[in-house]
C-alpha positions, 0 to 999 in steps of 0.5 A, a space after each residue: 516710790 509711789 505716794 501710795 506705797 505704805 511706809 513702815 510703822 514707826 518704831 519698826 525696822 527692816 533689817 538688811 545688809 551688815 545689820 542683818 548679819 550682825 543680828 544673825 551673829 548674835 542669835 547664832 552665838 547665843 544658840 551655840 553658847 546655850 547648848 554649851 550650858 545645856 539650856 533647852 530651847 522653847 518657842 513661846 506664843 507671840 500673844 497671850 491673855 492680857 492677864 498673863 502680863 497684867 497680873 505679875 507686872 501690875 496694873 499701875 506699871 508703865 508697861 501695863 498702863 501705857 506700853 502694852 499692845 492689847 486688843 480684843 479678839 473676835 471672841 471678846 477676849 483681851 489679848 496682848 502682844 508679849 512685852 517680855 518673855 518671862 511671864 509667858 514662860 511662867 504661864 507655860 511652866 504651869 499649864 504644860 506641867 513642866 514642873 516635872 522637869 525642874 530645875 528646868 533650864 530654858 532659852 528662847 529668842 524672838 520679837 517683843 512689842 512695847 509702845 514706847 518712844 523709839 530711840 537708839 537701839 530701842 524699837 516698838 517691835 524689838 527682839 531679845 534673847 532670853 535664858 531662865 532657870 525655873 524651879 532652882 532655889 540654889 545660888 548655883 543657878 544664879 552663878 551658872 546664868 551669869 557665867 553663861 551671860 559673861 561667856 556670851 558677851 566674850 564670844 560676841 567680842 563685845 565684853 571690852 568696856 562692859 561691866 557686870 553690876 551685881 546686888 542682892 535684894 535679900 529674902 522677903 523679910 530683908 526686902 520688906 524691912 528695907 522697903 519700910 526704911 526707904 519709905 520712911 527716909 524718902 518721906 522726909 525728903 518728899 518735897 525735894 523729890 522729882 514728880 516721878 519719884 514722888 509717884 514712885 514713893 506711893 507705888 513702888 519706892 525701890 524704883 526711886 533708887 534708879 532715878 536718873 534725875 540729878 536732884 533725886 540722885 543726891 537724895 538717894 546717895 544717903 538712903 539706907 542700903 540693903 546690907 543693913 537689913 539682910 537676914 543671915 540667910 540672905 547674906 549667906 546666899 549672896 556670899 555663895 553667889 559671889 564665891 561662885 562667880 569668883 570660881 567661874 572667873 566672872 568679874 563684877 562690881 557691887 552696885 548697892 543701888 541696883 534694884 528690881 521694882 516688882 515684889 516677886 524679885 528676891 536675892 540676886 539682881 544684875 546688869 551688864 552695862 556699857 557707856 557705848 550706847 548712850 544713856 541707856 547703857 544696859 545690854 543684858 539684865 536680870 535677877 531672881 524672881 522667886 515669887 513670880 509663878 505664884 502670881 499666876 496661880 502656880 506653886 512657889 517656884 524659885 527661879 532666875 533669868 535674864 534677857 538682852 536686846 538683840 538690836 543693842 548687842 548687834 550695835 556693839 558687834 558692829 559690822 561683821 567681817 565680810 564672808 566670802 564663798 568657799 567656791 565660786 562656780 563660774 559659767 563662761 559659756 551658757 551651754 554649760 549652765 546645767 553642768 554648773 548648776 549640778 556642780 554647785 549643788 554637789 559642792 553645797 551638799 559637801 558643806 562648801 558655801 557656793 555661789 553660782 555666777 551665770 549672769 551678765 557678760 560671760 567674758 567678764 564673769 571670771 574676773 568678777 569672781 576673782 574680785 569677789 574674794 572667793 576662796 576658790 573658783 570652778 569655771 565652766 567653758 567651751 574651748 577648741 570645741 571641747 567642754 572644759 572645767 578648770 580650777 583656781 584653788 590652793 593645796 588641799 582645797 584644790 585636791 578636794 574640788 577635783 575629787 568632788 567634781 570627778 564624777 561630773 560628765 561634761 559631755 
């Protein structure tokens, strides 16, 4: 490689080989599961007006102040590469009149962008799968989303060692009362809090609850829990979510310290966590955000959603089993290459994955095809002055190959 060859940008990656197959397996499984739950597909712009993210996330958050890729276009407008999906989906819900479809179940996936320190499974360009239910205020929407996520992890084969942690943030009245009590409690321990948590106390006190600092954790252990402040309506909502999960066969553990920092979050908050990915153990997370769409100028629209990093899910999936071609079409005499190409196309149109082997030593191609692990082989050769086609396959597949290729003329 020349010294003049450009290198990949730090925090990006070229995905190939087993990693690419695991990535594709995650997306394919997500697409199959979202169809089972009747979630409609949506494609969102990769960039939006900066205010689409700055307004709901807040100008003082790390995402907005430090991590967003924002730039001014030639018209002088501030644009931002999307750091997450939900705000863009909320914008589309308002501007496209999707309210007529509410409750609207949407699913999407694709690249996102954040300028943060690259680490295991986290990149500056990363990819997520995303599911949202917009315009649904009933606990059943939360249950269905969680059941969908649980089934996805099971069908990916990575549910072992992954735990669903569940909490409630209550309704606005509950949350405001809890927030006030937390501020009063943490003010009494301000001097013992970490510098980050002291800043959070002034800006976003709920975030102190998920601090990883050991000193903070000791103080958090005695902080007043949300349950002390739940209204009857909020308590009933959470009970219905728990009952629905039990009916759906979705196991969970209660984590009363699980929070979402933004004020537009309400009621259910959840994370699927594992210890198999180091300190950053969340593989899928989300919650109910009943106040988000209002921050973008829309009407009150109760909604709930989740997102998961494809790279991190792919790391848990690991290397998929090697997939072999259904049929290997081998050209043992190059005179018959056109006939082999015709056969390969015929087999592919019938739904059989087919690979054409027509390079390298003609004498060694058949042996290479056998060693490749192909399920069956169709070989083209000239013997005793006659064009021949022979098969290596078992039972019904042999009969199918013979039937499909019967119309081929070798003359």
